[in-house]
N, C-alpha and C positions, 0 to 999 in steps of 0.2 A: 504493500500500500504506500509505503514511504517513497518507493521508486516511482510509482505512478504519479503521486503528488508532485514530485520534483520534475517529472517530464511535462506535466500540465503547466507548472509554473514556468518552465523553460520555454514551452510553446507560446505561452502568453507573452513572455518577455520578448521573444523573437518576433512575434506578430507586431507588438508595439514598436519595436526597433525598426521593422520594415515600414510601418506606417509613418514613423517620424522621418525615415529616409525619403519616402514619397513626398511628404509635406515639404521637406527641404528642397526637393526638386521643383515643386509647384510654386511655393511662396518665395518671393524675392524681396530684397530691401529697397530696390529702386524701381520707380514706375517707368514703363516704356512710353507712356503718353501723358500729356498734361492738357488742361483746358476743359471747356464745356461748350455746349451748343450756343451759337451766336444767332439768335432769332431776331432779326431786324425787320422793320416794315418792308424793306426792299426784298428780303428773302421771302416774307409772307406773300408779297405781290408776285414773285416768281412762281411760288407754289400754286397760287390761285390761277395764274395764267396757264401753267402746265395742266392743271385739272380741266380748265375750260377747253383747252385744245384737245384733250383726250377724254372728254366726258362720254362714257360708254352708253348713256341713255339715248344718245343720238344714233346709235348703231342698230341696224335691223337685227332682231333676234335670230340667232343661228349663224350670223356672219362672222368671218375671221377678220380680226383687226390686229394692228400692231401699235405698241406704244414704246417710245424711246425715252429712257431716263438717263440723265447725265450724272456723272460722278459727283459733281458738287451738290446736287439736290439729294442724292442718296446718302452721301457722306453726312450732310446736315441732319437728315432724318435718323440715321443710325446713331449719330453722336447725341442727338437730343433724347432719343429713347433710352440710350444707355445711361445718360445723366439723370433722367427723371426716375427711372425704374430700378436702377442698380447703383446710383450714386457714382457712376464711373465715367471715364472718357473713352471715346472710340474713334476709329479711323477706318475708312473704306478706300480701297484701291482696286481699279478695274483694269485688267490687261486682256490681251487677246486670249480667249479661251479660259480665263480664270478670274475669280473675284476673291479678294483678301480682306478680311475684317480683323482688326486688332482692337483690343480693349484692355484697359487697366482699371481694376477695382481696388479701392483702398480698404484694407481690412482693419478690424478692431485691433487694439494694442495686444501683441503677443510676442513671445520670445523667439519665434522662428523667422518672421518677416512681416513687412507692412503692406505688401502689394501682391495681387494676383494678376499676372500678365497673361492674356489669352490671345492666341492667333489661330483663326479659322480660315482655311483655304478651300474654296469651292471650285470644282472643275465643270466645264461645260460638257453636256451629253446631248443625245438626240432629242431629249425632252426637258426634264427638270434637272437642275444642277445636283451634283452629288458631292459629299464631303471628300476632299482629297487628303487633307491633314488637319489635325487639331492639336495645338500645343498649349499646355497649361504650364506656364513658366518654362522650365527646361525639359518637362516631361511630355513625350509624344504619346497621345492617346490612340489606341487602336481604332481603326475606322468603324468596326462593328460596334464597339462601345460608344463611340462618338454619335453614331446614328441612333442608338438606343437613348442616349442622354438627350438628344434633340427631340425625339418623339415624346419622351417623358416630360420634358419641359413644356412642349406645346400642349400636351394633354392636361397639364396643370393650369394652363391659361384658359383653354376651352377644349371641349371634346374633340378628339381627333377626327371624328366624322365630319365636323365643320371644316377643318383644314383640308381633309380629303376632297370635300366638295369644291373648295376653292382651287385646289391643285388640279382637279379634273377639267377645269375650263382652260388651263394653260396648255398650249400646244408645243411651245418651244421657248427656251430662254437662251439668248445668245450674248456672250460676253465679248465686247469689242473694246477698242482702245478708249478708256474713260467713258464708257456708256454701256447700258444694258438694253437689249431689244427684246421685248416680250410679245409673242404672238399668242392670241387667245380667241376662244369662241364665246361670244357674248350671248347670254340667255336672259330674257326679261324677268324670269322668276328667280334669278340668282340672288338678289338682295334678300328675298324671303328665306331662301335656303341658307344664307350665310348669317342670319340674324343672331345665331348663337355666338358668333365671333364678336359681335358688338355688345350683345346683352346676354348674360347667362340666364338659364331658366329661373334661378333664384331672383335675379334682378327683374325679370319679366313679371314675376309674381309680386314683387314689391311695387313695380310701376302700377299694376292693376289696383293695388290697395290704395295708393295715393290718388290715382285717377278717380276711384269711387268716392273718396272723401272730397276731392275737388269738385266733383259733380254736385255733391250735396251743398257745398259752400256757394256755388254759383247759381243755385236755384233761388234767385232773389229777384225782386222787381227793380233793383238798382241797375242802371246801365253802366255805372262806374263803381269800381271797388278800389279801396286803398290796398296796397300790397300787404300791409300788416294784417288785413282781414283774411288773408290766405296764409301768410307765413306763420302766424301764431297758432292756429289750429292744426296746421300740417306738422309743425315741429312738435306740438303736443302729441300728435299721433306717432311721430318718430320716437319720442321718448317711450311711449307704451310698447311699441314694437321692438325697441332695442333691448327690452328686458329679456327677450328670447332670441335675439339676433345680433348681428354685428352693427355697432353704432355708426361707424364710418360708411358702411354700405347703405344703411338706411338714409343717412344724410345725403349721400351722393345721388341716390335715385330721387329723393324729394326735390333736390335742386334741379335735376334733369326734367322732372315733370313740370315744375313751375316755369322753367325756361321755355319749354315747348308751349306751355299755355299762353304766356304773355306775348309770344310771337305768333299765336294762333296756328300752331302746327300740331297735327295729330301723330299717333304712332303707327298708323295703318301700314306705312311702307316698310317699317322694320319689324313690326309685330302684327302679322296678319290677323291673329285671333283677337286683337284689340277692337276690331270692327264690331264685335258682339258685346263689348263692355259698355256700361253707361258712359255717356259722353258729357263733359262739362259744357255749359253754355258760355259762348264767347262774350266776355265783358271787357270793357276798357279798364286797364289796371294803372293806378297812379302811384307815384312816389314823389314827394315834395311837389305835389299838384301837377306833375308832368307825366305824360304817358310814354315818353322815350326813356326816362330813367329806369323803370323796371326792366326794360329790355337790356340796357347796358349792364345793369346790376346783376341780373340773373344769367345772362350769357357769359359774362366774365366769371361769375361764381361757378358755372358749369365747367368752363374751360379750366379753371383752377382745380376743381374737384376731380376732373378726369385727366387733365393733361399737364398740370403744373403751372406755376406762376409765370415763368418766362414766356410761354406761349400765350397766356391770357393777356399779359401786358402788351406783347407785340401785336396781337390781333386788334386790341382796343386802340392802340396808337395808329395802326394801319388804317382803321376805319376813319379816324379823325383826319388823317392826312388825305385820304380819298375824298372826304367831304369838303376839305379846303380847296380841292381842285375842281370844284363845280357842283358839289352837293350843298349841304346846309352850312358848310364852313367849319373850321377847326374850333372845337368847344372844350375849354378846360373843365366846365362843369360835367360834361359827358365823361371826361377822363376821371373825374372824381367819383362818378357812379361806377365806372369800370374798376377803379382801385378799391372802392368799398366792397363791391361784389367779389373781387378777387380775394381780398383778405377773409371775407366770410367763408367762401368756398374752400380756401386753403385750411382754415381752422376746422371746418366741418368734417374733414377727412383726416385730421391730425389725431394720432393716437393719444396725445396728451390733452387735446382740447375738444374732441368730438362731442363728448357728453356735456361739457360746459356750454358749447355753442347751442346745443339743443335747448338747454334750460334758458339761456339768454334770449334766443330767438323766439321761444314759446311765449315770451311776455314783452318782447321789444317793441317800442314805438318807433316812429320814423326817425326821430332825433337820436335814437340809440344806434341806428344802423346805417344812416346816410348823413354825410356832413352838410353843412351849410354851403350853398353854391351860388346864391343870388349875386354875390360880388365878383364872381369869376368871369373872365372874358369868354365870349362865345361868338359863333357865326362869323368867324374870320376867314376871308379868302386866303389862299396860299400866300399872295404877295404881302398882305397885311400881317399875316402870322410871321413871315420871315422878317419883315421890317421891325415889328415890335418885339419879337422874341428871339430873332437870330436863328430860326429853325430849331430842330430838335437837338442841335449841338450848342446852341447859344446859352450864355450865362443867365439871361432873363428867363428862358424856358426852364432851366434847371432850378432856379429860385422858385418859380411858380409850382413846379412839381414837388419841391420840398415842402412848400406851404400845404399843398394838397395831402401829402403823406402825413404831415403833422396832424391835420384835421381828421384824417381817416384813423390814424393811430390813437387819437383821443376818444374815439367813439366807445361808449360803454360795452358794446359787444366785442371789442378788441382788447379789453382790459383783462389782465391775468388775475 
């Protein structure tokens, strides 16, 4: 028995030693990459233009189409996703026949190393790309194991059936110099088939719950509602539901439902079964006595809750710049609504503040969630905006943004 015990202890020791050896190959002291996604209004404009050029809804169902994506756009997207969802930096390079993604993840303090450096090389095939090599630090991962890890990771995000549906429309992916060319067969029912990639079954159930409550709240003779008439009861519902579910998930879906409602959008295109749900009555929703502020506030909150603050800031700023070029004009009060919504959406999905924001928003009045805006400049054409504030790089612009940030930070819903 004593010999068996010693052999077991020796085996455990050797296993731990081997594990430490592997970790020392994987974890490193120096990062390969630095930096984060740079989402500027110009980059947002490029993405918008790219989508408009390749909008699949214009294509006849069953037709074969091609889309070309440049390295710059893909690199930005990969870097942004890596930063938002893994707290890491990333880089993408496209060469003839292959695509290379590198990423650096900063690890918690430990005695082995501070960084995990990853390098994934995909090779072109007759249809979908395949993994050629996967390096974790200095360790080369066998392709079979790398494929399994990829499938496992995708299944944790969404059911693999949804990804297989998506992959089924792709006919070919070609890697050329600094660009990817994708050939696909578009089907009009594809958005419905892929709804699980956008919204999990659990989130669809949550949406139905908040839609039903919203339907009750809008069954009124009022043609106009204050936003707080919706936020208070819906966040009260979120508090009740969070007792048996995830607080951040409840808040995220609540914000999504409100953002859709104030913009008078339904969920029919992404959740077909929502057609049989009770439908809220469209009402004009006001915040600070304006019907545009709820749209700014809630769209920014939604973007912050789902995509992160940098994207929300850039999209809000991009809209204001577009308005200054022929729309309603650049408005700092719209920016204030954007920023207030962003802060709320950010807190709503924060592990530390999700429950607190529920309590605060369940009783919040307008003055608690939206700053004073009456004295902020608005409706400025581009020439006037540039003359008065020096564009978005000017010192007067930065000073005005600091004032807005101070007001937003002082709101009761943003107090710790």
